[in-house]
N, C-alpha and C positions, 0 to 999 in steps of 0.2 A: 596254088588253090583255090576254088571258086566259092569255097564254103564259107557262110558269113557266122551260122550258129552251131558251135560244137558243144553236143551233149556228151555228160560225162559218168561212167556208172562210177560208184563210191570205193566197196570192198572189192581188195585185190584189183584194183585197178587206181586208185590214186592213194589211197589208207592199205597198209599191211593188215590183213586182217587175221594172222596168224598171230601177230603180237596184240593186237586189239583183245580177242578170244582169251589168250593166254593168264593175260591181266585182268580182265574183265571175270572170267570164272574162277579163276583162284582169289579173288577177293569177294566172290560171292561163297563161294565154299568155307572162306575164313570164315565170313557172317554167319555162318550156320555152324560152327563149330568142326569144320572139317579143314583144317589146316593143310592136309596130304592129299586134299579131294582130287585137286587138279592132277596129281601124278596117278591117283589113281582109279580115276573114271573119265579122263578126259580122251583114251582111245574111243571108250565106249560112244562117248558124248558126242563123237564127231563121226562115229557112223551112224549114227542116228539123227542127227542134226542134218546130214547129206540127205538122206532120204525124205526128212520130213519137207526142205528146202524143194527137193525135186517134186514134191505132192505139192506144195505153193504153186509152183510154175505151171503143174497140169491142171491146176483148180480143183485138187483133191481135198484141199484144207485152207483155211482161211489165216490171213497172218495173226490175229487174234488166238487162234487154238493154236497155231505152231507154238506160240510164245511158251504154253504151259505143256501140250503134248510132248515137248521134247525130252521134259525133264521127267515128263510124269514116268514116259519109258524107260528112261536113264534108272529112276529110282527103284523103277519095277524090277528092271533088269539085275540090278544090285541087292536090292532086299533094304534102300533104303529108307526111314519114315520119316520123309520130308517134306512139305507142304509145297508140291509142284508150281503153284499158284504164284505164291510169296515167292518163291527162288527164281521164277520166271521175271518178276516184276524187278526183283534186284538187281537180276544180270543186267536187265534192259538199262538200268539206271547207271548202272558202273559199265555198261559199253560205252556212255555218253562223256566218260572222263577220259577215255582211250584214244589218242589222236597219233599215230603213227605213221607219217608219209612212207610212200614205196619212194625209192633213190632215184633222182631226178626230176620228182614232180616240181618243185618250188621253180626250178628252174625252166623247166617246159613251159610253166605258164607265167613266167616272166617275158617269153618272147612271142605271147598270143595277146598282146594290149589291142588289138585292130578286130578283132574277134566276139563276137556275142557269148558268154558261156553260161553254162547250165548244168544242174545235177538232176539225173534221174535215176532212183535207186529203189529197190523193194525193200528196203530196210525200214525200221521202227522211225517214226516222222521224228520223236521227240531226240531218241539217240544218233540220230544222225546230225540233225543241227547242230545238236550240244558239241559233238566230233568236230564241225566245220569250226563252230565258234573258236572252239579251243586252240585251233590250229594255224599255221599261216598264211592258210587259205580264206580265212574267214572275211574277208573284202572280194572275195576274186569273183563269185557267181553272181550273176543277174537273179537268178531263182532256183532255189532246191525241191525238186518235188519228191516226193516221197510216194510208194502206192497208198500205204495206209491212207493219207490225204484226199485220194482220188478213187479209191473204191476200184481199183484195177492193179495190175502189174505187168510187169515185163514177161514172157514177149505178146501180151495181149495189145492190139492195137490202138483200145482206147485210151491207155495210159499216155502214149505218144499225141492223139488227139486232143485229150486234155493241155499236154505240153504245147501244142501248137496253139491251141487256143488263147492259151494264155501269155503266151510270149507273141504271139500277133503275124503267126509263121504261115504265110501265103505260098510260097515256093520251096517245094520240098526237096529240090536240086540242090539245095542252099544249106541242108542241114547235114550234118556228120555225126554218128551216134558211134562212140567209143567205150568199150569195153571189155573186160576177161571173158565171160561165159558166151560161149555158141548159143546155146539154147535159150538163154534170156537177152542178153544186150545184142548178139547180132541177129538173132532170128526175128528178137522184136522190131529191130531196125528195117530187117525185110519186109517184115509186116507190115510194116509204116511207109513202106514205101522210100525209105530213104538209104543214103551209101552207111558205110559200117567200116569202123577197124577193130580190128580182134587183138586186144593187149595179150601176147602171147610169152611171157618173160622165161618159162619152161621151156620152151619149144615144145611143147608138145602136139603129138600128131591128131590131127583131123581127123574122125573117124566118121562121121556124119557125113550128112548131103547139106549141111550149113556152108554156105559159101560168102566169107566176109568182103567186102569191095578189097580192103589192105589188111596187112598183117602186119605188125611189129611186135620185138624182143625185149623192145628197151625205150624210156621216155627221149631218148638221143636220138632216135631213130623217128621222132614223130617231131617232123621239122616241116612247115610248108615253104621253105625257104629254099628244098629241094623237092625231088619225087620221091613219094612213099613208093613200098612195093607194093603193085597190084595183084591181088591174088586172080 
């Protein structure tokens, strides 16, 4: 492989966000006196959150608005008299305490000593920094770039331009974007004119017109010692 810089998404690419969310959300409900809140409201929350994150990608809402709006809708749906702003702030804080790596991630990075490595995430800056700092990946990345600090988000090309400028990248053919989201990571990489690798552990069918350069089902397949499968 001819790449020099590997850009990684974070959630559901390197970190198991299902576990992260479960613990952070449960702890937040506990703090608000609802020890069964996770079991009672998680399904509704996840449905709302999915819509809200799509709104973020499409530019219909800001990250700061997302932080509160998802809980405002949840509490409205279940007629809960909770402060959505305070809940959202504590939830982000609790996210920062959760670092659950996906299987094979540590071993994969051990084989990438000769590459420049960076994170490109749409998540909240403080939470993402804290999660990486609390994980075995704490000294792995040259840069951690979050949408909150740039004013742009994947799939906008501007966040990639910011990244290229920050890291001094002039040859885009030497950059690979790796992530689990077709609409965010892969479309973003395409918009920026770089190759992409879709991390698809569940073997989801690609029903979009978005075509990644590569597709892998596990981190064992992400090897520069042998050819990955092109799409």
